[in-house]
N, C-alpha and C positions, 0 to 999 in steps of 0.2 A: 556415523550419520553423514549424509551428503550435504544438506544445507540446513542451517539454523536461522530462522527469522527472528528479528527483534523489532517490535513495533507497538503501535497503539492497539490495545485490546478493547475493541468496541463491540458491544452487542447490538446488532441491527434488529430493531423491533418493528415488524411490518404490521400496519393497521390500515383497514379500509375506512375512509372518511367521505363525507359529502362536501360539496363546494362551500356550504355554509360554515363548516368547521374551520376551513382555511381562512375565510374572510373574518370570521368572528374572533380568531386568534391573531389577527394582523400578520398573517404569513403571506409571502409572495409565492404563488404556485410555481413549482418547477425549480425552486432554488434551495440552497442549504443555508440554514441559520444556525450560528453557534450560540448556545445558551450558556450563560455563566452563572445564573442564579438557580441553585438547586431546587428552591421552592417553586419557581416558575416552571421548571421542568416537570416536577412531581404533579403539579396541577394539570399540565397538559396530559400527562400519562394517565391520570386518574379518570379522565373522561373517555378513555379509549378501550376498545376491545382488541386484544392482541391476536393477530392471525397466526404469526409464527415468529420465532427468534432465530437469528443466524449469528454465528461467531465471526464477526467481521473485523475491519481494519485493513488498510492497504496491503501491508506485507503478509498479514494472516491470510488474505485472499490468495496471494501468490503461493504461499506455502501449501494451502489446501489444493490449489491447482497442481502443484508439483507432486503432492501425495496421490492425487487422482491419476497421475501419469505413472504411478508405481514407484516413486522415490521414497527413500527413508529420510524423513524430515522432522524438524521440531520447531517450537515457537516459544519465545519468552515475551510475555506482555503482562502488565500489572492490572490485576482486578482486586476487588475487595471480597471478603468472605460473606457475600450476600446472595440473594436469589439469582440475580443476573450473573454474578461471578461463577456460581455453580453451573448455570446454563452455558456460560462461555466455555468452561473447561470441558463439559460433556460434549458440546458441539464439535470441538476440535478432536477429541478422542474418537468420536464417531467417524471422523474423516481420516483416522489412522495417523494423526499428527501427534507427536510426543509433546505434551504441554509441560515445559520445564520451568515451573513456577509454583511456589507454595503460597496458597492464599492465606491472608490473615485479615482481621478486621481493620479497615483503614478509616481515616477521618472522612474521606470522600467515598461515595459509592462507585460501583463499577461503571465505566464509561458506556454511554448508550446513545444510539442514533435512532430516533423515531423516523420511520419511513412511512409517510402518509400517502396512501394511494387513493386518488379520486376516481370516480366512475369512468373518466376518459383515459385511465391508466397512467396519468401523469404522476410523478413522484415528487413530493415536497419533503425535505429533510430537516430535522431539528436535532442538533448534536450537542450532548452534554458530555464533555471529556472525562469528568469525574477524576478518578484516581489514575486513569490510563496515562496521562501526561506527566505523572509524578514518578516515573521510573527512576531508580537510582543505581549507583554502582553495586549496592548490596544485592540487587535483584539479578545481577549477571553472574552466572556460574562459570568460573574460569575453566574448570576441567572439561565441561561440556563444549566450551568454545574451542579448546585445544584439540579435542577429539573429532571436531567437525571439519569437513573439507572446505566449507565456505560459510561465511556469515552474511546475511542479507538485511540491510538496514533501510529505514524509510526517513525521508526528510521531514515528514510531519512530526516525527518524535523529537527532532533536534531542538533543544532550547538551552539557553544559558543555565548554569547551575547544575542540579542533579542529573537531568537527562544528558547533558554534555559529558559529565563524568562517566556515565554508563556507556556512552558511545566510545569514549577514549579507552575505557577498560576492555570493551569488546574488540576494538580495532587492534589494540596493543597485543592481544593474545590470539588473534585469528590467524589462520593459515592463508586465507584469501578473503577479501571484503568486496561485496557488491552493495550498491546503494541506489535507491531511486530518489530523484530530486523532489518527487511527489506533487508539487503544485507551484504555480508561478508566485502565489502569495508567499509561500515558504521561501522561495528563492529571493524574492525582493526583501524579505525581512532579514534574511541571514546571508546575504550575498558574499560578504567578506569571508565568513567561516566556511560556507559551502565551496567557495573557490579554493580555499586552502585544503579542504578535504579532497576535492577533485584532483588537485595538482600533486598532493603528497601522500595521501593515505588510502585511496581506493584503487581496486584492481579493475572493477567493472562499474560504469556509471550509466544509469538509465535516465533518460529525460525525453520530454516531448520538445518539438521545435521551439515553442514559445519559451519554455523554461530555460533551455540552453542559450537562446539568443539573449534573454534577460540576464542570465548569469554573467555572460561575457560582454554585455552591453554592445552586442554586435549589430552592425547596420545591415549586413547581408549574410546569407548562409555560407558564402565562401570564407568569411572570417571564421566561422565555426569550424569549417574543414581545415583551415590553416592551423588553428589552435589545436585541434584534435590530432593532427599528424605529428605535431611536436610534443604532444603530451606523453606518449609512451604508455598510455593506459587504453583499455577498451571502452570506447564511448559509443553507446547504443541509443539511437534517436528515432522515436516514432514521429511520423510526419502526416498523420491523418490519411487523406486520399492520395497523398504522394508516396505512401508506403513507409518503409523503414530502412534505416541505414546504420552500418557500424563502421567505425574507423579505428584501426590499430596501426600505429606507425604510418607507413605510406599506403597501407592496404585499405581501400574503401570498398565495402560490399553493400549492395542495394537490393531490395526486393520490392515488388509492387504490392499495392493493397488489393484485397479481394474485391471483386466488382459485383454489382447487382444483389447486395445483401438487403434483407428486410430488417432494418435497424429498429429495435424495440426499446433499448435501454443502454446507454453508454457506461453505466456503472461497472467498474471492474475491468474496463478494456485494457488500461495500462498494466493493471495488476496481473491479468492473465497473459498479456504479452510477455511480461517479465518471467512468468512461470514457464512458458513455452521455450523462451530463449535459454533460460538457465538449465532447463531439462536437456536441451541440445548440448549446451556447453559442458555439463558434467559427464555427458556420455560421449564426449570427444567427436561430436558431429562437426561438419565444416561450418564456417561462419554463415554461409548462405543458408544452410539447413537450419541453423539456430534461429536466424531471422524468420525463415519460413514457418518454423514451429510456433514462434511467438505470434506471427500474423494469423496462423490457423486458429490458435487459442483465442485471440482477441476477436476474430471474426465470429467465432461460435458464441462468445459471451454476449456480444452486442445484439444478437438475435434472440436473446432470452431476457426475462425480467430478473434482475438481481445479479449477484457476482459469483454464482455457483453454477458449474457446468452440469452437475447432476445431484 
């Protein structure tokens, strides 16, 4: 297998709602709200008509993108043996992704993200992580890790305790490790640990400009460049309208962003960029070609609704 993703297994549940539903449930349109109370989440869901479900989560989106590009890929993510858990597994298998996880009945249900679409196409999200964030070292299959060219991890999943042990086990047995820093909130919460991972344990690091600046507490982008040149690892940074850049030792490669795009939805832009870049990397394309493939994939996805190219 080329790449094995390990991440949050989240079922995206797409529902059409009116403006009243948003205001009645004290939601802020266009934002993402984390829900920690299972009953609150169930109440929200009980009043909705489900349009479609998608097997989501950041790294899962990247892995599906890699599969659609014709790569042999797999995914480990924790779900419960419930209706959404079955839908999650079916969704990945439909995309030719090997789902390397055996479902069992868990204390918490399968992680779910309600994507509420109002008539103006704005998306408001409510996420209940459920059992997704409870991944443990027992969920990591060592043989599969050793037989895979590269493991791809997401910062969203990293947390003290069991998830950290799962990360450590995967990294220890992997041939090569890539990781996305995921989100500035994650970086700020786990700065010390993420910096240690970046410096000592990862081969490829994906970040956007805000995330890497925050991680390094950098005052200017030049500080990021200086850090990256001494790192000895491949640091890949997306910079929005300024394009994307990768640094390995003294070699800095840059590509421009695509212009005049009709942007509909930024969901999955970073996930699909990583898919395109990694596709190039595992097929030994030049660094510039890897960045261009990432840019092409992210440009396509932001002109569609949702995080799936087809």
